PAKE-697520 format. One record per atom (N, C-alpha, C): x, y, z. Coordinates in steps of 0.001 Angstrom, whole numbers, padded with zeros to 6 digits, always signed. Layout:
N
XYZ...
% end
This chain:
500
-118697-042180-039274-118032-041753-038134-119228-041988-036933-120401-041250-037205-121212-041040-036011-121785-042467-035435-121954-043395-036070-122212-044452-035850-121539-045327-034840-120160-045351-035460-118786-045715-034657-118769-044900-033084-118817-043716-033291-118775-042845-032203-120012-043307-030956-120978-043502-031455-122429-043685-030774-122135-044910-029881-121645-046190-030793-121358-047353-030496-120022-047377-029310-119104-046336-029633-118015-046396-028322-118453-045500-027014-119344-044952-027286-119931-044109-026215-120695-045030-025410-121426-045909-026090-122601-046886-025255-121660-047831-024756-120775-048600-025332-119597-049368-024486-118901-048845-023205-118435-047275-023340-117768-046674-022299-118865-046280-021414-120060-046269-021553-121161-046101-020597-121338-046879-019777-121205-048407-020341-121612-049472-019610-120381-049689-018466-119094-049543-019080-117683-049598-018117-117932-048354-017021-118456-047386-017443-118516-046391-016445-119409-046883-014971-120390-047120-015682-121566-048136-014538-120708-048862-013494-120190-049968-014834-119315-050714-013683-118288-050030-012530-117832-049010-012975-116833-048518-012125-117350-047819-011007-118371-047356-011235-119382-046556-010281-119864-047500-009162-119986-048694-009378-120577-050069-008729-119383-050355-008096-118188-050312-008304-117116-050687-008076-116533-049760-006840-117318-048700-007163-116809-047131-006056-117721-047245-004836-118954-047772-005337-120019-048061-004339-119528-049068-003339-118799-050128-003818-118412-051183-003127-117230-050504-001828-116721-049954-002405-115560-049192-001722-116014-048025-000894-116626-047400-000924-117449-046673-000249-118030-046884+000912-119002-047971+000757-119442-048942+001878-118576-049465+002619-117449-049893+002125-116163-050650+003308-115769-049644+004127-115534-048333+003695-115297-047235+004555-116118-046922+005210-117315-046815+005121-118222-046122+005900-119062-046911+006964-119435-048174+006212-120636-048873+006660-120588-050197+007345-119643-051116+006008-119269-052588+006455-118919-052602+007504-118809-054039+008295-118146-054468+009238-117138-055066+008755-116325-055148+009632-114665-055981+009322-115023-057400+008965-115874-058122+009244-116076-059276+008784-116386-059561+007280-116749-058512+006620-116995-058547+005270-115776-058413+004319-114674-058281+004764-113685-057940+004117-113480-058845+002773-113037-060195+003062-112752-061200+002128-113658-061114+001036-114960-061594+001600-115928-061214+000286-116306-059886-000239-115912-058925+000474-115994-057879-000664-114763-057581-001510-113596-058129-000966-112122-058434-002086-112732-059154-003401-113359-060148-003107-114027-061333-004293-114876-060322-005043-115744-059477-004458-116765-058795-004946-115967-057675-006026-115269-056906-004997-114223-055749-005941-113815-056519-006966-113019-057557-006853-111914-058074-007978-113111-058997-009010-114050-059372-009005-114891-059528-009978-115397-058547-010755-115890-057312-009834-116136-056127-010997-115157-055507-011869-114038-055747-010990-112706-055154-011621-112305-055786-013000-112236-056926-012730-112350-057955-013761-113013-057800-015079-114269-057392-014748-115290-057069-015566-114968-056079-016590-114823-055033-015626-114239-053776-016333-113069-053890-017119-112122-054495-016597-110626-055178-017492-111168-055372-018970-111962-056606-018716-112499-057311-020065-113196-056492-020972-114020-055839-020711-115030-054734-021360-113719-053671-021968-112892-053286-021136-112264-051957-021735-111224-052331-022405-110549-053794-022611-109817-054021-023348-110189-055025-024301-111453-055097-024626-112135-055760-025906-111406-055523-027188-111590-056689-027965-110890-056122-029548-112425-055524-030105-113483-055215-029558-114194-054500-030462-114029-053124-029896-113598-052576-028712-113305-051249-028503-111944-050653-029099-110924-051673-029239-109538-051607-029652-109800-051152-031226-110797-051914-031618-110826-051786-033369-111873-050387-033675-112604-049788-033016-113698-048925-032996-112408-047765-032624-111419-047723-031542-110756-046361-031445-109553-046441-032599-109215-047591-033279-108512-047553-034394-109201-046915-035568-110287-047294-035790-111094-046723-036739-111122-045057-036660-111636-044761-035532-112093-043640-035272-110708-042448-035351-110093-043131-034759-108934-042367-035058-108371-042031-036355-108469-043049-037355-107997-042508-038490-109121-041688-038995-110291-041704-038939-111453-040985-039307-111271-039498-038670-110941-039075-037581-110796-038048-037283-109581-037039-037330-108233-037919-037312-107320-037436-037474-106405-037179-036412-106835-035901-035829-106351-035173-034771-107042-035243-033175-106415-036011-032642-107201-036519-031371-106809-035554-030238-106007-034458-030774-105763-033160-029878-106802-032045-030472-107498-032264-031280-108199-031267-032071-109607-030923-030627-110054-029500-030566-110940-028996-029536-112419-029207-029898-112538-030703-030006-113860-031338-030261-114240-032189-029314-115344-032430-028817-115900-033735-027994-115460-034521-028378-115803-034978-029673-115651-036327-030344-114069-036793-030351-113125-035929-030611-111776-036079-030698-111380-036469-029485-111549-035460-028126-111045-035941-026778-112069-037101-026416-113012-037386-026730-113513-038712-026058-112760-039584-026984-112518-039917-027974-111609-040933-028427-110281-041102-027449-109717-039736-027703-108372-039794-027115-108373-040241-025701-109386-039668-024650-109437-040179-023515-109638-041959-023555-110677-042462-024232-110794-043803-024065-109413-044680-024660-109108-043956-025602-107685-044782-026082-106459-044689-024983-106161-043705-024442-105576-043429-023078-105696-044755-022308-107066-044870-021653-107434-045969-020865-107231-047133-021435-107668-047232-022840-107406-048741-023409-106008-048927-023411-105133-048173-023828-103812-048666-023862-103155-048916-022127-103686-048166-021382-103437-048635-019967-103980-049653-019775-104923-050238-019660-105481-051772-019245-104856-052847-020116-104542-052343-021527-104068-053656-022263-102714-053939-021694-101948-053275-021175-100588-053789-020722-100706-054282-019435-101707-054306-018611-101880-054499-017302-102720-056199-017493-102277-057444-016994-103019-058704-017527-104006-058716-015942-105518-059223-016733-106327-059763-015712-106153-060176-014491-105517-060812-014490-104863-061545-013282-104114-061115-012272-103071-060152-012675-102591-059268-011977-103580-058200-011369-104250-057747-012300-105476-056685-011732-106359-057079-010779-106406-058589-010615-107272-059074-010042-106864-059288-008320-105753-059614-008676-105114-060062-007772-104778-058495-006564-104256-057402-007463-104201-056002-007019-105429-055535-006172-106626-055871-006736-107914-055572-006177-108184-056227-004870-107654-057732-004793-108222-058517-003582-107087-058060-002430-105526-057712-002893-104766-057263-001953-105351-056104-000862-105364-055245-001971-105553-053635-001447-106966-053492-000468-108338-054422-001208-109320-054602-000346-109147-055180+000794-108179-056123+001286-107689-056513+002667-106996-055723+003339-106089-054922+002386-105037-054156+003191-105799-053126+004098-106927-052657+003714-107812-051441+004143-107856-051484+005280-108547-052920+005839-108972-053211+006795-107751-053370+008088-106958-054138+007334-105743-054342+007910-105168-052946+008438-104886-052300+007939-104008-050667+008031-105264-049974+008861-106369-050122+009041-107551-049308+010007-107157-049895+011397-106977-051193+011534-106513-051955+012928-105151-051961+013206-104088-051636+012390-102641-051581+012674-102436-049935+013074-103315-049031+012693-103308-047742+012679-103817-047487+014352-105073-048193+014628-105568-048309+015756-104492-048639+016864-104148-049773+016710-103359-050541+017387-101685-049836+017548-101413-049180+016762-100046-048791+016815-099019-050011+016438-099322-050339+015441-098790-051704+015352-098452-052001+013616-097419-051181+013384-096871-051302+011753-096466-052651+011370-095758-053627+012458-095283-054839+011818-096807-055537+011392-098145-055555+011897-098914-056183+011228-099445-055820+009701-098962-054713+009345-099358-054109+008167-098327-054285+007197-097097-054376+007714-095882-054476+006705-096025-055569+005950-096453-056514+006273-096442-057594+005010-097390-057387+003837-098323-057093+004030-099238-056631+003066-099046-055375+002388-098310-054404+003003-097970-053028+002595-096591-053642+001425-095852-054513+002096-094952-055008+000843-095163-055473-000323-096357-056342-000068-097236-056949-001338-097388-055889-002236-098463-054850-001631-098619-053647-002370-097851-053348-003409-096545-052828-002754-095479-052390-003511-094880-053195-004426-094878-054144-004416-094132-055507-005027-095378-055562-006673-096276-055105-006336-097405-055412-007073-097366-054138-008067-097318-052943-007259-097092-051401-008021-095733-051428-009073-094898-052145-008564-093673-052291-009198-093774-052925-010496-094343-054214-010305-094670-055217-011418-095642-054246-012285-096410-053960-012002-097158-052978-012873-096284-051740-013825-095730-050902-012632-094885-049865-013458-094081-050506-014664-093701-051806-014412-092584-052444-015272-092972-052928-016933-094749-052966-016581-095033-053348-017884-095539-052258-018708-095143-050972-018195-094927-049607-019445-093685-049322-020024-092712-050022-020010-091598-049802-020176-091429-049801-021871-090862-048739-022075-089377-047713-021929-090401-046911-021434-089725-046328-020440-090144-045002-019342-088685-044519-019093-088854-043215-018859-087887-042223-017986-087359-042626-016592-088288-043230-015836-088102-043577-014568-089319-044545-014203-088926-045603-013273-090020-046489-012987-091187-045902-012413-091155-044649-011583-092190-044181-010677-093044-043252-012069-092690-043035-013198-093487-042176-014214-094846-042932-014285-094631-044316-014809-096074-044721-014919-097097-044769-013911-096662-044968-012632-097438-044681-011327-097882-043408-011509-097050-042370-011466-097533-040976-011392-098640-040741-012334-098332-041304-013362-099320-041062-014986-100699-041123-014802-100791-042361-013686-102026-042450-013521-103180-041615-013079-102619-040810-011936-102990-039726-011276-102994-038480-011884-101686-038208-012641-101270-037042-013393-101124-037037-014501-101893-037282-015650-101395-037482-017082-100781-036537-017551-099610-037069-017845-098557-036504-018971-097394-035809-017792-097827-035888-016841-096534-035671-015562-095586-036535-015234-093812-036374-015448-093356-037059-014899-092337-037075-013911-091688-037966-013525-091415-037560-012316-090302-036819-011886-089535-036330-012906-088536-035372-013220-089010-033992-013078-090443-033836-013741-091292-032787-013512-091419-032450-012328-092124-033150-011447-092244-032982-010399-091271-032417-009044-090072-033302-009323-088876-032857-008988-088371-031782-008933-088419-030899-010271-088135-029775-010816-088945-028836-010083-090228-028905-010036-090653-028032-009600-090754-028013-007631-090663-029105-007086-090517-029502-005730-088992-028919-005289-088003-028495-006114-086666-028285-005957-086950-026518-006047-087689-025965-006435-087791-024372-006276-088832-024376-005307-089679-025057-004694-090619-024815-003757-090194-025047-002627-089314-026051-002421-088836-026872-000848-087910-025685-000181-086996-025000-000803-086194-023704-000113-086940-022800+000274-087761-022375-000555-088462-021085-000281-089586-021456+001117-090019-022631+000917-091013-023190+002327-090102-023242+003157-088939-023487+003223-088109-023963+004651-087821-022320+004959-087452-021515+004059-087020-020211+004516-088035-019548+005280-089350-019552+004584-090486-019425+005399-090830-019953+006881-090983-021355+006851-090716-021782+008212-089719-021249+009143-088792-021072+008663-087468-020505+009624-087877-019220+010165-088143-018240+009294-088666-016852+009566-089921-017162+010470-090793-017718+010359-091808-018165+011348-091501-018298+012848-090593-019285+012837-090096-020120+013620-089309-018714+014574-088909-017931+014427-088126-016736+014890-088949-015651+015225-090398-015939+014845-091305-014789+015325-091855-015163+016692-093026-014396+017109-093902-014642+018291-094780-015615+018102-095135-016838+018628-096087-017510+018092-097533-017169+018321-098714-017561+017197-099954-016895+017572-100395-018194+018247-101670-017743+019086-102133-018767+020047-103713-019455+019474-103681-020577+019405-104531-021482+019103-105210-022625+019862-104493-022232+021230-105173-023097+022127-106703-023209+022417-107532-022341+022046-109085-022510+022130-109541-023119+021312-108760-023491+019938-109147-024655+018946-108680-026190+019497-107915-026319+020394-107577-027735+020832-108167-027966+021917-109633-028303+021614-110508-028558+022734-111743-029640+022563-112554-030240+023050-113599-030923+022680-114589-030329+022495-114832-029778+021344-115940-029388+020556-117393-030240+020290-118230-029674+020683-119322-030949+020618-119745-031146+019001-119583-032529+018424-119773-033318+017254-120849-032629+016496-122128-032706+017033-123159-032683+016659-123079-031155+016088-122793-030189+016703-122771-028644+016431-121791-028623+015396-120787-029070+015559-119437-029115+014503-119982-029403+013167-120767-030837+013203-121623-031315+012069-122283-030159+011312-123337-029615+012480-124302-028661+011937-123834-027427+010931-122625-027193+011616-122074-025872+011163-121270-026055+009776-120559-027183+009732-119792-027536+008658-120896-027653+007583-122109-028234+007470-123181-028439+006590-123416-026810+006197-123590-026305+007222-124247-024802+006627-123226-024103+006149-121974-024506+006397-120933-023724+005461-120737-024125+003958-120734-025616+003824-120531-025991+002648-121954-025915+001828-123328-025774+002412-124523-024971+001670-124243-023883+001131-123489-022946+001919-123474-021598+001306-122363-021601+000275-121760-022596+000407-120672-022832-000961-121466-022966-002128-122251-023970-001910-122832-024353-003297-122957-025855-003398-122769-026626-002178-122766-028058-001915-124411-028720-002442-124462-029519-003241-126222-029822-003872-126362-030886-003279-126917-030698-001841-127786-031512-000970-128515-032958-001794-129391-032429-002929-129961-033359-003580-129079-034199-004389-128075-034215-004616-127059-035055-005062-125693-035186-004054-125934-035168-002887-124803-035724-001855-125259-035747-000707-124369-036490+000176-124398-036804+001420-123110-036791+001979-123116-036319+003348-121985-036184+004307-121904-037471+005470-121077-038085+005697-120708-039401+006315-119497-039353+007395-119376-040485+008093-117839-040167+008720-117009-041413+008108-115887-041351+008367-114872-042235+007793-113503-042194+008480-112951-043362+008660-111510-043361+009335-110672-042215+008702-110779-042055+007459-110047-040928+006392-110835-040498+005594-111137-038881+005752-112065-038440+004713-111794-038406+003271-112826-038507+002416-112439-038719+001146-113939-038363+000349-113905-038276-000799-115025-038048-001809-115191-038852-002863-116308-039469-002908-116745-040492-004150-117964-040223-004788-117617-040531-005979-119024-040106-007040-119494-041804-007559-120633-041629-007735-121411-042835-008404-122216-042332-009658-122444-040778-009870-122936-040677-010873-122972-039013-010863-123325-038632-011758-123820-036972-011707-124556-036567-010581-125484-037687-010288-126661-037233-009509-126149-037557-008260-125150-037990-007519-124505-038700-006390-123113-038879-006207-122725-037814-005358-121495-037374-005207-121180-037371-003738-120703-038107-003062-120795-038072-001718-119397-037493-001032-119398-037004-000104-118502-036789+000672-118061-037308+002441-117127-037394+002656-117161-037911+004213-116130-037190+005262-116228-037074+006322-115418-036259+007154-114802-036958+008390-114269-036585+009663-114141-037306+010680-113806-036214+011663-114047-036685+012906-113960-035721+014291-113313-036128+015108-112436-034926+015485-111334-035292+016518-111872-034631+017832-111258-035436+019329-111603-034913+020390-110901-033705+020793-109808-033134+020269-108907-032475+020799-109018-031237+019746-109461-031121+018253-109531-030169+017638-110973-029946+016965-111254-028647+017501-112899-027928+017121-112868-027690+015547-111677-027645+015027-112034-026861+013434-111444-028088+012378-110712-029341+013069-110404-029763+011966-111585-030498+010993-112485-031088+011685-113671-031527+010799-114109-030579+009816-114190-029538+010375-114710-028045+009391-113788-028164+008124-112588-027874+008326-112002-027803+007187-111840-029008+006376-111849-030361+006932-112244-031525+006169-113121-031515+005303-114176-031051+006012-115774-030913+005189-115464-029894+003934-115258-029027+004223-114787-027907+003134-114035-028478+002030-112842-028902+002505-111946-030074+001632-113102-030752+000802-113545-031655+001206-114150-032686+000498-115258-032099-000469-115869-030970-000042-116959-030074-000643-116394-029866-001994-114985-029032-002027-114460-028818-003002-114356-029773-004053-113703-031071-003561-113783-032066-004548-115043-032298-005016-116209-032327-004236-117561-032642-004699-118158-032062-005583-118007-030760-005296-118769-029602-006491-117922-029538-007652-116645-030310-007855-116156-030255-009099-116732-031491-009745-117140-032747-009346-117903-033495-010020-119237-033185-010160-119833-032444-009118-121259-031869-009507-121553-030992-010684-120468-030155-011048-120165-029084-011731-120150-029579-013248-120018-030776-013714-119822-031343-014804-121101-030885-015787-120660-030936-016978-121602-030522-018182-122237-031446-018284-123663-031569-018127-124643-032648-018146-124249-033785-019337-123846-033099-020461-123512-033748-021932-122602-034839-021255-121758-034542-020621-120847-035709-020489-121128-036556-019476-122139-036661-018781-122278-037726-017915-122251-039090-018592-121839-040097-018012-121807-041235-018317-120960-041328-019615-120221-040237-019774-119105-040559-020916-117722-040661-020380-116825-040853-021389-115386-040877-021217-114846-039602-020626-115463-038333-020871-115139-036747-020468-115771-036888-019082-116396-037610-018501-116954-037713-017124-115743-037501-015946-115910-037029-015045-114710-036719-013801-113813-035818-013916-112981-035611-012848-111990-034685-012720-110670-035230-013901-110181-033933-014348-109098-034329-015249-108027-034823-014564-107570-034875-013280-106392-035332-012784-106778-035004-011243-105900-035709-010482-105849-035292-009331-105201-033895-008755-104396-033626-009475-103774-032019-009247-104961-031071-009063-105876-031143-010282-107032-030538-010519-108042-030502-009454-108384-031845-009233-109051-031999-008132-108735-031239-006683-107192-031502-006508-106763-030784-005319-106958-029304-005010-106742-028820-006412-107071-027310-006832-108085-026728-006115-109239-027790-006406-110491-027119-005984-110818-027406-004543-110318-028299-003953-110545-028984-002505-109625-027974-001618-108220-027617-002078-107632-026731-001391-108176-025529-001154-108262-024715-002560-108914-023335-002921-110161-023462-001782-111423-024357-001799-112371-023964-000948-111759-024137+000574-111049-024913+001075-110272-025278+002350-109617-024094+002808-108663-023919+002158-107645-022569+002300-108053-021228+001928-107934-020823+000866-108219-019549+000262-109544-018977+000275-110324-019739+000596-111390-019168+001169-111780-019728+002624-111628-020797+003262-112122-021095+004703-111104-020703+005453-110130-020320+004943-108924-019804+006206-108793-018371+005947-109680-017942+005083-109740-016273+004933-110295-015433+006005-109683-014245+006215-110347-013295+006774-111673-013062+006458-111920-012944+005309-112981-012604+004743-114504-013794+005274-113875-014780+004664-114746-015726+005415-115051-015910+006255-114526-015357+007444-114559-015521+008926-115488-014109+009292-115023-013214+008688-116001-011867+008782-117512-012010+008945-117819-013157+008244-119255-013202+008164-119553-014652+008752-118813-015504+009075-119316-016742+009882-118867-016784+011175-117736-016194+011853-117384-016065+012905-118474-015933+014023-119294-014868+013948-120284-014524+014823-120886-015926+015212-121305-016477+014235-122165-017901+014103-121463-019146+015260-120104-019173+014412-119492-020119+015175-119314-019880+016408-118885-018611+016945-118487-018366+018078-119768-018295+018911-120894-018081+018584-122120-018459+019277-122336-019954+019478-121993-020575+018483-122263-021968+018875-121551-022551+019959-120196-022162+020088-119171-022527+021330-118538-021587+021858-119342-020450+022729-119454-019819+023601-118516-019998+024895-118024-021076+025117-117314-021741+026220-115777-021667+025667-115557-021823+024351-114186-021813+024117-113918-020685+023309-114649-019744+022611-114468-018733+021925-115138-017347+022401-115827-017493+023660-116817-016358+024085-115844-015267+024114-114766-015182+024524-113736-013844+024562-112491-014073+023532-112672-014547+022519-111741-014602+021264-112330-013797+020436-111716-012421+019785-111988-011582+018734-111595-012398+017508-112318-011887+016547-111910-012383+015276-110633-012251+014672-109608-011361+015292-108234-011164+014798-107887-012700+015146-107679-012605+016688-107385-013506+017312-107731-015266+016534-108932-015400+016549-109309-016227+015799-108619-016679+014686-108550-015880+013641-108171-015937+012332-106764-016156+012619-106194-015458+013304-104435-016064+013359-104443-017457+013995-105405-017887+015016-105462-019332+015350-105359-020162+014350-106533-019994+013345-106918-021380+012336-105591-021072+011359-104692-020165+011621-103408-020263+010528-102357-020282+010989-102407-020651+012704-101108-020930+013220-100183-021685+012621-098839-021625+012299-097786-022405+011714-097136-023030+012568-096999-024525+012937-096400-025323+013816-096118-026470+013079-095078-027196+012958-094683-028403+012353-095397-029456+013082-096334-030246+012353-097335-031053+012548-096745-032753+012450-096857-033784+013028-096527-034739+012457-097702-035231+011296-098850-034751+011628-100082-035415+010538-100367-034486+009573-100220-035013+008137-100352-034363+007002-101785-033430+006969-102794-034429+007273-104136-033838+007055-104342-032651+007843-103795-032679+008998-103855-031253+009953-102648-030168+009754-102024-030355+008771-100850-029434+008752-101208-028056+007918-100717-027036+008609-100902-025725+008106-100298-025460+006380-100871-024547+006091-100362-024343+004506-099210-023779+004599-098221-023532+005323-096793-023538+005471-095994-024461+005281-096771-025949+006114-095807-026633+006283-096124-028220+005334-097421-027704+004853-098158-029121+004154-097436-029671+002906-096894-028842+001996-095895-029357+000982-094509-030123+001435-094430-029851+002556-092856-030923+003034-093562-032023+003648-094593-032270+004004-095171-033518+004059-095082-034337+002688-095550-033380+001577-095825-034292+000426-094621-034879-000301-093648-034111-000092-092134-034279-000349-091515-035245+000443-091653-035463+001559-091358-036501+002278-091619-037903+001740-093131-037976+001337-093662-039151+001253-093209-039353-000376-093105-038514-001318-092603-038897-002562-091297-039460-002788-090487-039149-001848-089151-039486-001460-089164-040790-001373-089932-041071-000370-090266-042640+000304-091052-043379-000966-091870-042996-001619-092384-043965-002784-091383-044011-003646-090634-043183-004122-089956-043358-005080-088472-044590-004783-088468-044047-003304-087181-045045-002876-087729-046723-002529-089120-046677-002442-089610-048023-002309-089638-048585-003836-090094-048048-004755-090344-048374-006039-089128-048533-006681-088203-047954-006514-086774-048188-006850-086086-049243-005926-086545-049813-004768-085925-050566-003836-084364-050080-003513-084317-048679-003541-083431-048315-002567-083576-048448-000993-085044-048380-000750-085759-048635+000518-086564-050071+000735-086645-050199+001836-087275-051324+002299-088492-051187+003157-089632-051721+003073-091006-051382+003678-090668-051675+005061-089793-052564+005487-089391-053035+007057-088892-051859+007965-088268-051270+007019-087489-050036+007817-088117-048926+007657-089491-048760+007175-090150-047350+007169-090515-046638+008097-090721-047357+009219-090838-046635+010504-089478-045543+010786-088401-046167+010684-086974-045397+010945-087049-044349+009886-087017-044706+008742-087510-043839+007585-088004-042140+007710-089351-042953+008048-090162-041928+008125-089856-040918+009178-089745-041393+010371-088859-040452+011294-087946-039657+011362-086872-040018+010257-085921-039404+009975-086365-038259+008971-087001-038631+007899-087136-037759+006967-088328-036572+007655-088697-036909+008565-089919-036021+009561-088685-034829+010283-087831-035696+010697-087044-034545+011625-086161-033661+010514-085799-034313+009224-085083-033621+008205-085925-032391+007709-086794-033132+007246-088040-031955+006821-088877-031092+007567-088879-031466+008992-090049-030662+009617-089654-030177+011024-088236-031031+011452-087652-030648+012516-088405-031475+013646-089195-032653+013889-089977-033191+014404-089922-034487+014360-089970-035319+015393-090486-036821+015381-091803-037296+015787-092409-037765+015153-093720-038497+015467-093414-039273+016710-094796-039021+017890-094609-039854+019219-094691-041423+018694-095345-041917+017740-095468-043288+017499-095704-043449+015823-095915-044756+015691-096356-045063+014292-097833-044639+013736-098437-045064+014733-099920-044225+014182-099880-042773+013700-099239-041965+014361-098899-040624+014269-098078-040387+012837-097374-041623+012439-096006-041112+011526-096608-041949+010110-095740-043502+009999-096190-044085+008851-096992-044717+008668-098114-045042+009580-099365-045402+009292-100510-044420+009472-100183-043095+009373-101328-042148+009406-101899-041986+008058-101791-042367+006930-102327-042324+005624-103169-043519+005068-104327-043499+004730-104901-044513+004033-104581-045078+002474-103617-044019+001927-103204-044151+000471-102595-045399+000241-101518-045768+000820-100823-047246+000479-101412-048300+000727-102383-048411+001661-103648-049293+001618-104192-049709+000497-104593-048745+000127-105856-048848-000900-104962-048918-002499-103447-048657-002591-102893-049007-003370-102180-047788-004248-102648-046726-003399-102359-045190-004518-101107-044742-004125-100173-045480-004837-098735-045346-005119-098493-044566-006193-098047-043112-006331-098205-042541-007534-099137-041051-007197-099559-040815-006079-100729-040231-005838-100207-039013-005029-099623-039152-004285-099045-037913-003058-098664-036491-003849-097803-036676-004646-097566-035236-005258-098600-034560-005418-099792-034920-006051-100763-034363-006606-101535-033511-005578-101076-033682-004380-101668-032811-003235-100784-031083-003501-099462-031628-003520-098803-030186-003385-098740-029552-004868-099204-030087-006038-099359-029587-007114-100603-028778-007215-101826-029480-006614-102799-028888-006476-103169-027626-005620-102001-027404-004891-101729-026439-004110-101498-025302-004802-100607-025484-005570-099975-024548-006641-101146-023916-007628-101820-025032-008144-102884-024724-009233-104041-023823-008439-104441-023915-007135-105250-023404-006597-105174-021914-006656-103954-021451-006324-103617-020221-006178-103533-019477-007759-102965-020014-008788-103107-019863-009948-104183-019430-010658-105593-020292-010060-106934-020342-010647-107324-018990-009551-106853-018959-008467-107487-017866-007369-106994-016328-008041-105915-016008-008290-105219-015064-008762-105996-014748-010246-106499-015477-011122-106886-015265-012453-108483-015121-011979-109338-015662-010977-110494-015417-010832-110667-014050-009987-109841-013482-009189-109506-012278-008704-109290-010982-009734-108349-011267-010468-108034-010435-011364-109436-010020-012532-110347-011357-012599-111524-011044-013296-112764-010662-012732-112632-011077-011258-113764-010717-010601-113198-009828-009108-112796-008599-009141-112396-008194-008224-112850-007583-006804-114565-008007-006866-115409-007760-006067-115489-009110-004982-114983-009899-005357-115111-011293-004658-114730-010961-002874-113695-010243-002375-113365-010284-001208-114818-009551-000550-115160-008847-000957-116347-008062-000658-117459-009097-000419-117856-009354-001539-119043-010735-001625-118858-011566-000210-117214-012228-000172-117082-013358+000878-117624-012587+002150-117223-011408+002527-117773-010812+003689-119260-010878+004092-119920-011106+003093-121200-011136+003250-121882-012429+003285-121042-013429+002907-121293-014974+002946-121891-015265+001319-121301-014629+000566-121637-014850-000958-120398-015573-001619-120788-016711-002194-119555-017394-002910-120017-017825-004070-120964-017302-004864-121740-017846-005972-120762-017355-007104-119890-016163-006942-119036-015525-007993-117850-016792-008132-117265-017209-007025-116158-017868-007095-116869-019377-007567-117849-020042-007009-118446-021348-007491-118688-021010-008938-119472-020208-009564-119594-020026-011059-118407-020051-012081-117623-019214-011491-116342-019086-012124-115598-020518-012133-115511-021338-011085-114694-022524-011395-115781-023336-011728-116831-023188-011758-117788-024274-012905-117510-023880-014464-117347-022718-014704-117495-022050-016047-116225-022511-016549-114825-022264-015659-113433-022634-016133-113073-023903-016117-113689-024651-014808-112752-025976-014639-113807-027057-014733-114933-026795-014064-115901-028092-013819-116502-028630-014792-117062-027852-015940-117954-028157-016533-117426-029212-017713-115561-028904-017764-115100-029630-018869-114728-031163-018541-114843-031741-017334-114735-032859-016695-113345-032984-017255-112804-034008-017907-111276-034732-018278-111348-034431-019895-111773-033373-020316-111796-033093-021874-110324-032419-022146-110134-031785-021256-108624-031043-021620-107604-031759-020327-106063-032022-020872-105025-032627-019863-104895-031865-018867-104477-032265-017934-104139-030916-016810-103448-029921-017029-102316-030124-017635-101622-028916-017878-102015-027866-019033-102613-028517-019860-103444-027645-021036-104540-026877-020383-105234-027297-019503-106395-026689-018884-105975-025743-017884-104686-025851-017150-103990-024828-016307-103682-023604-017553-102843-024105-018210-102436-022729-019704-103619-022298-019987-104808-022956-020442-106086-022185-020953-106590-021369-020043-106328-021414-018959-107176-020697-017598-106288-019579-017595-105417-019733-016958-104201-018999-016210-103235-018323-017474-103096-018926-018628-101593-018745-019467-100153-019190-018877-100290-020185-018062-099191-020635-017398-099132-022117-017001-098337-023142-017233-098589-024385-016954-098371-024311-015057-098496-025169-014566-098290-025331-013056-096887-024722-012663-096900-023852-012056-095955-023086-011849-095876-022704-010188-094457-022865-009356-094661-022656-007887-094587-021004-007427-094380-020254-008195-094209-018559-007914-095798-018210-007334-096734-018262-007945-098061-017483-007293-098105-018465-005711-097740-019355-005638-098120-019858-004617-097036-019504-003069-096057-019393-003644-095090-019047-003020-095233-017568-002344-095942-016529-003468-096078-015109-003188-097493-014990-002228-098422-015764-002571-099632-016186-001519-099100-016525+000272-098354-017608+000069-097808-017866+001575-096926-016683+002062-096211-016182+001267-095304-014951+001777-096192-013724+002055-097141-013476+001677-097794-012323+002026-098972-012809+003256-099448-013675+003005-100112-014152+004274-099566-014360+005843-098685-014717+005757-097709-015209+006934-096955-013963+007208-096613-013054+006164-096037-012135+006746-096867-011105+007428-098144-011070+007453-099053-010286+007798-099521-010774+009111-099480-012202+009043-099980-012784+010432-098809-012905+011548-097754-012914+011047-096396-013228+011845-095559-011952+012024-096177-011115+011416-095263-009639+011114-093726-009871+010752-093683-010645+009685-092219-010946+009235-091401-009672+008884
% end
C-alpha cells in the first residue's frame, strides 16, 4: 500500500504544481498584466487547465484510487492516508465528469470575461458584459447537468466550493437568518444614527497602506511568505506554502475600506500559511472549503478588527496618522463610526448587520439564472428590484449594482453563499476560542493577537482540507454550521452601539 500511496502523492504533487502555475497566471492578470494580453493569457490558462484535467483523470490515478480504497477500506477514517485518498477520489470523480473540451472553453471564456467586466464596470456598461456573462451561465448549467442525478441543479455548483452542502441546506439556514437580520435592521433604523462622516474622506493612500501592513504584521501575517498588491477586487491567492499573496484596493471617499479589506485578505492568507508542512504539495493542502476560509477572513476583519478592544490599542496610532480627520474624534465615536449600520449598494463595503442580505440576494439570482427562471438580459432590473426588497435601496447605476462583483466574470457561480456561511462559522469558532481563552479581550487591548492566531492554527489551519467543512466545525465547536451564535453576536453588539 505504501508504494501505491507514494505514487499517488507524487502524481498529485505535480497536479498541484500545475494548479499553482495556473493561479500565478490569474494573479498576474488581475495585478500586472496589460489588457492587450487577455487573449494569449486565455490560451495559456487553458493549456495549463487542460494538462491538469488530463493528469487528474488519467487511468493511472483512477486505478491507484480504486486499489487504495480497497486496501484502506474506510476513507472516512481519521488518518492522513485515508483522507488523502478520499480527497483525491472526490477531485477525480469531479474532473472525469467534465470533458476536457468543455473545461478548456470555460477557462478561455472566463479569462476573456474578466477584462470585459473590468471595462464594463468602469464604463457603467452592463450591455457590453451581458453576452459573455450569458455564456458563462450556459457553461455552468452545462457543467451542473453532468452531475445528474441531483436534488437541485444548483447543488453541483455549490458543492465545488462547499463540499457536502446542498442548496436546500443553505436555504434552510438563510430562512432562519433573514427574518432576524431584517428585524435587527428595522430596530436600528428607528434609532439615532451614529456618525461616520469622518471616515468618508480622502485619506492618504501611502499612510493607509503603512497602517494596514502594521496591523496584519501584528496579526501574524508572514511577509517572508507573502506580499500586498492592488487589484480591482481584493483577493488572496497561494502558489505554495511559502508564497501566499494578498491584494487590496483604495477608495477616494473611504479611509477605512482598504484597511478592513487588508485585514480580511490577511485572514485568508494566514489560513493558508498555517498549514502543517507535512501536507505541502499534497491533496490535503489548502483550505477545506470557502465557508471555512471566509470564517477566517471575517473573524480577523470583524470580530477582531471592528472590536473596541482592537481599537483601544490601535486608535492612537491611526488618529496620529490622520489628525485632519480624526483629531477631535474620540475612541467611542470612532468605534461607533466603523460599526455604522446603513444599507449600502456595495457588498464589500456593507456593515455586519446588512452583509448577509447581500449574499441572499445573490444566491436567489444565481439559482434563478441556473434554473432559467431568470435571464441575464434582465439582470439590472432584477438586481435593483431585489436590492429594494432586501435592503430598501436602489443602486445609482449598474457599476454599483449588478456589475460590482468580479465573481461571475471568473465563473464562480455557486460561491456567494459561502460568505454568509463563513460569517456564521466565524462566531462559532470565536465563542469556542473565548471559552478556552477568557483573557483574549485583555490581550487585544495590548495589541497582542498570538493567542487567537495560535488557536486558529491549532484548530483550523494546520489540517488544510483533511476534514470536510461540517465535520471540522462539529469537531471544534460541537455543532454543525448554525446561525444562532451569529445572531446573538449581532444583537448584543448593535444593541450596545444603537441603544436598542
